[in-house]
N, C-alpha and C positions, 0 to 999 in steps of 0.2 A: 579679433584676428583680424585682421583685413592682410590685400590680397593688390597687385597692379591690375587696374583696369585696362579697356583697351588704349586709351591714350597715354598709357604710363601713371598714371595717378592711382592715389591707394583706392580700394574699394574695398569697403566695409562687409564682410560675408557676419550673417548671423545664426545661429543656430536652435530650433526649439526648447525652451526650457520650463520646466515645470513653476508651477507660480508658487510663491514663499512670503510666507509672515502670517500674525494672527488676523484673526476674523472681527472687523468692528462692526460687521452688520449684514445681516440675509435680506434678500427683499423677493418677491416674488413676478415683480417683471423688469426689464431693464431700464425704463421709466425711472422708477423708483430709486433703483442704484444711480443711475444717471445724476438722479437730482440730488440723492446726498453727496456724491462727490463734488457736483458744484457748488454746491454749499461749504462743502471744506473752502472748495477756492475761493470763494466770495468770502472768508473771513479770514483768507490769507494761510490757509494751511496747507505746507510744501505737499501737494498732489502730485510730486514727480516720484513720491512715496508709495500712493497707491495704484491697487491692482484692482479690477475687476475680472471676476472668473464668474463662470457660468458651469454650472451643474445641469447635467441629465440632458445633454445634448440630443435634440430631436430636429427630424428632415420635414416640413409641415407643407402640405401643396392645398392651398387651397382652391378649389373649382371655382370659377368667376362666369362660366355660363355655358351654353351649346355650342358648341362648331359647329356650321352650315358655308355652304360654297358663296354664300353672300357674304360671310365673317371672313373669312379666309382670303375674296377677295377686296375688301376693305383692307384689310390688315395689309395683305400687302401691295396694292397701292396706296396705301399710306408711309409704306418704308419705303420705296421705290419713288416715290413724291420727292423725299426728305435727299437721296440722293442723286434724282435728276435736279435738284435744286442746289447741290453743293458744282456738278459737271457745268450748268447754265451760270452761274456766278463766275465759275471760272472763265469761260468763253464771254462774257459779257465785260470783263475788268483786263483779261489779256487781250483779247480779242478786239474784233470790230461786228459783232453781233449787234449789241448793245441788248436792251429790253425784251426784244425779240427773242434771244437766243435764250434768256434766264427763262420763257414762258413755255418753249420750244424743251428744253430741258425737263422740267415741273412735267410738262404732260409725258413725253416718251419713257421719264423713270415710273410716273403712275403705271401706264401701259404695260409695262415690262415687269412692274413688281404686281400686278394684278393678275399678268397671265400664271408668274411662277407661283402664286401664293395658291389658285386653282390645280395648277398642275400637281401640286405639293400634297394638299391633300385629298385630291385624288390617288395617288401615289399611296396613302395610308391604306385605302378599303376599309374606313370605316370603322378601324382598328380605335380612334381616339376622336370620337367626338365632343370635345368639349374643351376649353380653356382654363389654364390654370397660371397660378404663379406661387412658385417655392420660393424658402426661405429657412435659415436652421434657428431655433428657439432652444431655450433653456428651461427647464421647470423650476429652477431657483439661481438669484444671483447672489454672490457673496462677494463684498469689498474688503480686501486685505490691506493691510498696514505693516510696516516695520515694525519690529516686537519693541523697538525704545521711545516709537512716538505712536501705539497703538492706544497707549492709556489718555493722551491728550488729545485723538481723533474721535474718541468715545465723547467725551467732553463735550466737543464741539458740536458732535451731531445731536447731543441730548437736548441742545436748544432749539434743533427742527422737531417740528409736531411730527412723530414718528418715526423720526432719524432713525432709528436703530432697526427699522422694518421688526424683521421677526426676531431680533437680538442675536447675540452669540449664542445664549445657551449652553448644556451640558455635550453639545452635541460636538464644537469646537474647541474644547478642554481636551490637554496633551493625555491624553493614559498613557498608564506604565508601560514600558516598554515599544512604546512606538512613537513615530514622532506627528508633525499637524496634518499633515494629510495620509495617514497609514503605513509609513515607510519604517521601517526598523532605526530604533534608535541605540548606537552602542553606548551611549554614555548613561542611562537609565537604569534605576535599578530593578532588578525582579522583585516582583511582589509579593509580598509575606503569605509565607503559611499558616491556612484558618483550618481549624479542624473541621469537621463535615458536622451540620448541623443533629440534636438531637431527633434519633427518627428515622434517619436517612438509612436507606437500603444501601447496604455494601455485599460487596460478590464476595462469595467464599473465597477462603486462602488457598490459592495453588498448593499442591505436593511438593514439599520441598523448599518453599518460599518461605520465608522470616517472617514472623507475626509481625503487624503493620504498629506494634506498641513499642517495641525495639528500634533504639536509636540507631542511624547508620552506622558501621565504622568512620573512623578518624580517617582525613584525605591521605596521611602518612602511612597507614597502616594496612595492609593488607593482606586480605582473609585467606586463613589456611584452607586449603581444598580436606574434605574428610578422606582419609587410609583408605586405604583399597582392603577388601580382605583376603587374608593370605592362605593356602592352600595348605590341607594337611596332609604332608608327604610320609609320615611317621609308617604308615601301615607295608605291606608284604607287595611286592612288585609283581608283576606279569609273569616273570621266571622261576620264580617262586613258588607262585599260585601253580602254574601248570607242573611243576617237580611235587607240590602236595595231592594233585589229584593223579601224577602216575604211581605214587607211593599207596595210597589206597586203593587202586585199582590192583597195583601186584598183588596186595595184603589180601584183596577179596578172592582173586584166583588160586591166593595160594592157602584158603580156606576151602576153596573147594574144592583142589583137588588133596589135601588131608579128607576130607570130608568123602569122598569117593575111595580112599585107601582103606580108612578104615570105617565101614560102614557102624552102625549103632546093636545092639547085641540083638532087639528083637527082627532085626532081618536076617541075621544069623539065624536063628532059631529056624 
């Protein structure tokens, strides 16, 4: 990808891309990885196909000493002296000051630098009374190479004592369904199913689920749902039940009326 620069010429624009290739060696320090790549270059191997990748990056801050007013003044004087040397050199070359302007610039720059260093340290309020240096380090360095040249690179590194470092090992073998760096591989086949080991505890089957030993239905065949229960509507309806209760009540009333009109013989005596 290119774009026009300020002067009208092409300007190359690069974007961060993940590393690619097969691992040809793993090393604990960057010096070992650099030594391996340097050996490949000495053996006339095309090292433009090689990449050094740092895994497990960490920011390490190493404390170098205690910070005091004297150290702050000395550091400020040193940085100011370099700036004063630059100004004095410009005055001595392009002006008429000569060597005197050079020494004057150094002294003035050292004085101002010392003053700024003491003031900056005083403004911290004692919250950072130490000096340190920071750098980014990795827990492991991997050297990658293009797949078509990885075998040749391993053969060359095998000539160097401990050239492969920790070796590629099984950690860098391509797993099923994943690429070299853990990304999904659309072209990989799924792993075959294997039965569980004997004695393994299996969860109880859920109600309504099919047994595990039955094979699944073919893809083209759809499983038919179970038929729903049909309600029996052959009994009497609500109106028929109401009519039946009404007839029973009338029969009971008629029987009571007949009993009251014709009492038993014992009552007539």
